[in-house]
C-alpha positions as CSV (number, residue, x, y, z in Angstrom):
1,M,-32.8,26.5,24.4
2,Q,-32.1,27.4,21.1
3,L,-30.4,30.3,21.8
4,I,-27.8,27.4,23.8
5,E,-27.7,25.5,20.8
6,Q,-27.1,28.8,18.2
7,I,-23.7,30.0,19.7
8,E,-22.8,27.0,20.2
9,F,-23.2,25.8,16.4
10,E,-21.4,29.0,16.0
11,Q,-18.2,27.4,17.8
12,L,-18.3,24.4,15.5
13,R,-14.7,23.4,13.4
14,T,-16.3,23.6,10.1
15,D,-12.6,21.6,9.0
16,A,-11.9,19.3,11.1
17,P,-11.5,16.1,9.1
18,V,-13.0,12.8,9.5
19,F,-11.4,10.0,11.3
20,G,-12.0,7.4,14.4
21,P,-10.6,5.2,16.5
22,G,-7.3,3.3,15.0
23,D,-5.9,5.7,12.7
24,T,-3.1,7.8,13.1
25,V,-3.6,11.7,13.1
26,K,-1.0,14.6,14.0
27,V,-2.7,17.1,16.5
28,H,-1.0,20.9,15.3
29,T,-1.3,22.6,18.7
30,R,-0.7,26.3,19.4
31,V,1.7,26.6,23.0
32,I,2.0,30.1,24.3
33,E,5.4,29.9,25.9
34,G,6.7,33.4,27.4
35,G,4.7,36.0,24.9
36,K,5.3,33.9,22.0
37,E,3.1,31.2,20.3
38,R,4.4,28.3,18.7
39,I,2.5,25.7,16.8
40,Q,3.5,22.1,18.6
41,L,3.0,18.6,17.0
42,F,1.8,15.5,18.9
43,E,0.8,12.1,16.5
44,G,-0.6,9.3,17.5
45,I,-3.3,6.5,17.4
46,V,-7.0,7.7,18.3
47,I,-8.3,5.4,21.6
48,A,-11.3,7.0,21.7
49,R,-14.1,9.4,20.1
50,K,-16.6,11.6,21.8
51,N,-19.2,13.1,19.9
52,A,-20.7,15.7,21.8
53,G,-21.4,19.2,19.5
54,V,-19.3,21.8,20.6
55,R,-18.2,19.4,23.6
56,S,-16.3,17.0,21.2
57,A,-13.5,15.3,22.0
58,F,-10.2,12.3,21.0
59,T,-7.8,11.2,22.7
60,V,-4.9,10.4,21.1
61,R,-1.8,7.5,22.7
62,K,1.6,7.5,21.6
63,I,5.0,6.3,22.5
64,S,7.8,8.8,23.5
65,H,11.5,7.4,24.9
66,G,9.4,4.7,25.3
67,V,6.6,6.0,28.1
68,G,3.8,5.4,26.9
69,V,1.6,9.4,26.3
70,E,-1.9,9.8,26.3
71,R,-3.1,13.3,25.7
72,T,-7.2,13.9,24.9
73,F,-8.0,17.1,22.8
74,M,-11.1,18.8,22.5
75,L,-12.7,18.7,18.9
76,H,-13.1,22.0,18.6
77,S,-10.7,24.1,20.2
78,P,-9.7,27.2,18.9
79,R,-6.4,26.4,20.3
80,I,-5.9,23.7,17.2
81,A,-4.9,24.8,14.7
82,K,-4.8,21.8,11.9
83,I,-5.8,18.1,12.4
84,E,-3.9,15.1,9.6
85,T,-5.1,11.6,8.9
86,V,-2.2,10.1,8.5
87,R,-3.3,6.6,7.8
88,R,-6.4,4.3,9.2
89,G,-6.5,1.8,11.3
90,A,-9.1,-1.2,10.6
91,V,-10.5,-1.6,14.4
92,R,-13.7,-3.2,15.6
93,R,-13.8,-0.9,18.7
94,A,-15.0,2.4,19.6
95,K,-12.6,2.5,22.3
96,L,-9.1,1.0,21.8
97,Y,-8.5,1.5,25.6
98,Y,-6.6,-2.2,25.5
99,L,-3.9,-1.0,23.5
100,R,-2.4,0.1,27.2
101,S,-1.3,-3.0,28.5
102,K,-0.1,-3.7,25.1
103,V,3.8,-3.0,23.5
104,G,5.7,-3.0,20.9
105,K,4.6,-5.0,18.2
106,A,1.4,-6.8,19.8
107,A,0.2,-3.0,19.6
108,R,0.3,-2.2,16.2
109,I,-3.0,-1.5,13.9
110,K,-3.3,-3.0,11.3
111,E,-4.7,-0.6,8.4
112,K,-7.6,-0.6,6.7
113,R,-6.8,-1.0,2.8
114,T,-10.1,1.2,0.4
115,A,-11.0,-0.2,-3.1
116,R,-10.4,1.5,-5.7
């Protein structure tokens, strides 16, 4: 069992920022189209986060042309080039699935203020 844990530990990402549900993030993913590789950006609100070691994942939701789009990313995936936290959100839930039924201004999340 220690061998599996050791292999998983080597695969963990060390540059992952601290973020949680309600935060707005930019996820830079490596996309291969044809023979070329490029970086694709996906910006939205984190609605769920699953912490499970190397299998950690998070779900990001955004509205694109009036349609809600959700993508689930594996946190330690080599396909993710970079994760940027744009703003912190003040929420009181671990999973924000209720945002799926909210539209427009009702889907806004207050910004978390930090004391100086």
